PASEBA-1860 file (N, C-alpha, C; in nm, 3 decimals):
! residues 75
1> MKPTILVN> 1.969/1.973/0.555/1.854/1.894/0.590/1.789/1.841/0.462 ~ 1.771/1.710/0.454/1.704/1.650/0.340/1.556/1.632/0.374 ~ 1.467/1.665/0.280/1.325/1.639/0.306/1.298/1.489/0.306 ~ 1.204/1.447/0.385/1.165/1.307/0.395/1.025/1.294/0.337 ~ 0.995/1.176/0.288/0.863/1.151/0.231/0.785/1.059/0.323 ~ 0.662/1.096/0.352/0.569/1.014/0.428/0.477/0.948/0.327 ~ 0.464/0.816/0.334/0.379/0.743/0.241/0.258/0.690/0.317 ~ 0.140/0.729/0.273/0.015/0.677/0.329/-0.056/0.599/0.220
9> NNIKYLRA> -0.152/0.517/0.258/-0.223/0.440/0.157/-0.369/0.417/0.194 ~ -0.447/0.381/0.092/-0.590/0.351/0.106/-0.617/0.202/0.085 ~ -0.518/0.118/0.102/-0.536/-0.023/0.067/-0.649/-0.087/0.147 ~ -0.654/-0.063/0.276/-0.757/-0.128/0.358/-0.897/-0.091/0.308 ~ -0.920/0.037/0.282/-1.050/0.083/0.232/-1.081/0.020/0.096 ~ -0.984/0.027/0.002/-1.007/-0.024/-0.133/-1.021/-0.176/-0.134 ~ -0.947/-0.244/-0.048/-0.959/-0.390/-0.037/-1.098/-0.428/0.011 ~ -1.146/-0.361/0.115/-1.279/-0.389/0.169/-1.386/-0.358/0.065
17> KAGFSQKE> -1.369/-0.247/-0.006/-1.464/-0.208/-0.110/-1.471/-0.313/-0.221 ~ -1.356/-0.375/-0.252/-1.351/-0.480/-0.354/-1.399/-0.615/-0.301 ~ -1.418/-0.625/-0.169/-1.468/-0.748/-0.109/-1.363/-0.854/-0.083 ~ -1.235/-0.813/-0.071/-1.126/-0.907/-0.045/-1.085/-0.903/0.101 ~ -1.052/-1.020/0.154/-0.987/-1.025/0.284/-0.838/-0.999/0.261 ~ -0.764/-0.978/0.369/-0.620/-0.961/0.354/-0.558/-1.084/0.289 ~ -0.602/-1.200/0.331/-0.549/-1.326/0.277/-0.579/-1.338/0.128 ~ -0.700/-1.304/0.086/-0.736/-1.314/-0.055/-0.653/-1.219/-0.140
25> LAEKVGCS> -0.634/-1.095/-0.093/-0.553/-1.000/-0.167/-0.408/-1.047/-0.173 ~ -0.358/-1.098/-0.062/-0.221/-1.148/-0.058/-0.200/-1.259/-0.160 ~ -0.295/-1.351/-0.168/-0.285/-1.460/-0.266/-0.286/-1.408/-0.409 ~ -0.368/-1.306/-0.436/-0.376/-1.249/-0.570/-0.246/-1.181/-0.611 ~ -0.179/-1.117/-0.516/-0.060/-1.039/-0.550/0.071/-1.112/-0.522 ~ 0.063/-1.230/-0.461/0.183/-1.310/-0.439/0.267/-1.270/-0.320 ~ 0.201/-1.235/-0.211/0.275/-1.205/-0.087/0.199/-1.266/0.029 ~ 0.247/-1.245/0.150/0.181/-1.300/0.268/0.072/-1.205/0.319
33> RESIQKIE> -0.021/-1.261/0.396/-0.125/-1.180/0.460/-0.060/-1.079/0.554 ~ 0.047/-1.122/0.620/0.118/-1.033/0.713/0.176/-0.912/0.640 ~ 0.224/-0.932/0.518/0.276/-0.819/0.440/0.166/-0.719/0.409 ~ 0.049/-0.770/0.368/-0.064/-0.680/0.340/-0.100/-0.604/0.467 ~ -0.103/-0.672/0.579/-0.135/-0.607/0.707/-0.033/-0.497/0.739 ~ 0.095/-0.526/0.721/0.199/-0.426/0.748/0.188/-0.306/0.655 ~ 0.159/-0.332/0.528/0.144/-0.222/0.432/0.024/-0.135/0.470 ~ -0.088/-0.199/0.503/-0.209/-0.124/0.542/-0.184/-0.036/0.663
41> KNNMIPSI> -0.100/-0.081/0.755/-0.071/-0.005/0.877/0.047/0.091/0.861 ~ 0.096/0.104/0.736/0.211/0.190/0.706/0.337/0.147/0.781 ~ 0.349/0.018/0.810/0.469/-0.035/0.874/0.565/-0.093/0.770 ~ 0.522/-0.094/0.644/0.604/-0.148/0.536/0.567/-0.075/0.407 ~ 0.666/-0.041/0.329/0.642/0.019/0.198/0.665/-0.091/0.095 ~ 0.566/-0.121/0.011/0.582/-0.230/-0.085/0.679/-0.193/-0.197 ~ 0.735/-0.296/-0.259/0.817/-0.275/-0.378/0.728/-0.217/-0.488 ~ 0.790/-0.164/-0.590/0.713/-0.110/-0.703/0.630/-0.220/-0.767
49> ELAHNIAV> 0.689/-0.337/-0.781/0.616/-0.450/-0.841/0.495/-0.489/-0.758 ~ 0.512/-0.498/-0.626/0.400/-0.535/-0.539/0.294/-0.426/-0.540 ~ 0.334/-0.300/-0.538/0.238/-0.188/-0.544/0.157/-0.197/-0.672 ~ 0.224/-0.226/-0.783/0.154/-0.239/-0.912/0.056/-0.356/-0.907 ~ 0.099/-0.470/-0.854/0.011/-0.587/-0.846/-0.111/-0.561/-0.757 ~ -0.092/-0.487/-0.650/-0.204/-0.451/-0.563/-0.302/-0.363/-0.640 ~ -0.251/-0.264/-0.710/-0.337/-0.174/-0.788/-0.415/-0.251/-0.894 ~ -0.348/-0.340/-0.965/-0.416/-0.419/-1.068/-0.525/-0.506/-1.006
57> SLRVSEEE> -0.494/-0.571/-0.895/-0.591/-0.658/-0.829/-0.712/-0.581/-0.778 ~ -0.689/-0.456/-0.733/-0.799/-0.374/-0.682/-0.866/-0.291/-0.791 ~ -0.810/-0.301/-0.915/-0.863/-0.229/-1.032/-0.865/-0.078/-1.012 ~ -0.754/-0.028/-0.959/-0.735/0.116/-0.942/-0.592/0.149/-0.983 ~ -0.563/0.277/-0.994/-0.425/0.318/-1.026/-0.343/0.323/-0.897 ~ -0.212/0.319/-0.912/-0.123/0.331/-0.797/-0.146/0.464/-0.726 ~ -0.177/0.567/-0.804/-0.199/0.700/-0.746/-0.323/0.704/-0.657 ~ -0.421/0.616/-0.685/-0.540/0.609/-0.601/-0.513/0.539/-0.468
65> IFMFEPIQ> -0.406/0.461/-0.463/-0.373/0.386/-0.342/-0.277/0.463/-0.253 ~ -0.169/0.514/-0.313/-0.061/0.572/-0.234/-0.059/0.724/-0.242 ~ -0.041/0.788/-0.126/-0.029/0.933/-0.117/0.108/0.964/-0.059 ~ 0.179/1.053/-0.123/0.314/1.090/-0.080/0.311/1.233/-0.026 ~ 0.357/1.249/0.097/0.362/1.380/0.160/0.505/1.414/0.199 ~ 0.560/1.521/0.143/0.694/1.561/0.188/0.686/1.618/0.329 ~ 0.779/1.578/0.413/0.788/1.635/0.548/0.929/1.680/0.570 ~ 0.946/1.784/0.645/1.079/1.839/0.674/1.145/1.757/0.785
73> ATN> 1.264/1.712/0.758/1.340/1.640/0.861/1.385/1.739/0.968 ~ 1.386/1.693/1.089/1.431/1.778/1.199/1.567/1.729/1.247 ~ 1.649/1.820/1.290/1.781/1.784/1.342/1.781/1.780/1.491
END
């Protein structure tokens, strides 16, 4: 059994705190509003480059945005 990683994020909270709409953040980081929406809902994991760009735009570290939780895979 291989452990699996669950990735959660605080993007929605940090984006709102910074005063950005999804569209504004998407324009800053070079992706679509739909991508930001999917990432916020944990339906998409961003590339390392996109994660970095989001962190820079929100003026926080990647560690402040993303939380990684190991979970045990079930058979």
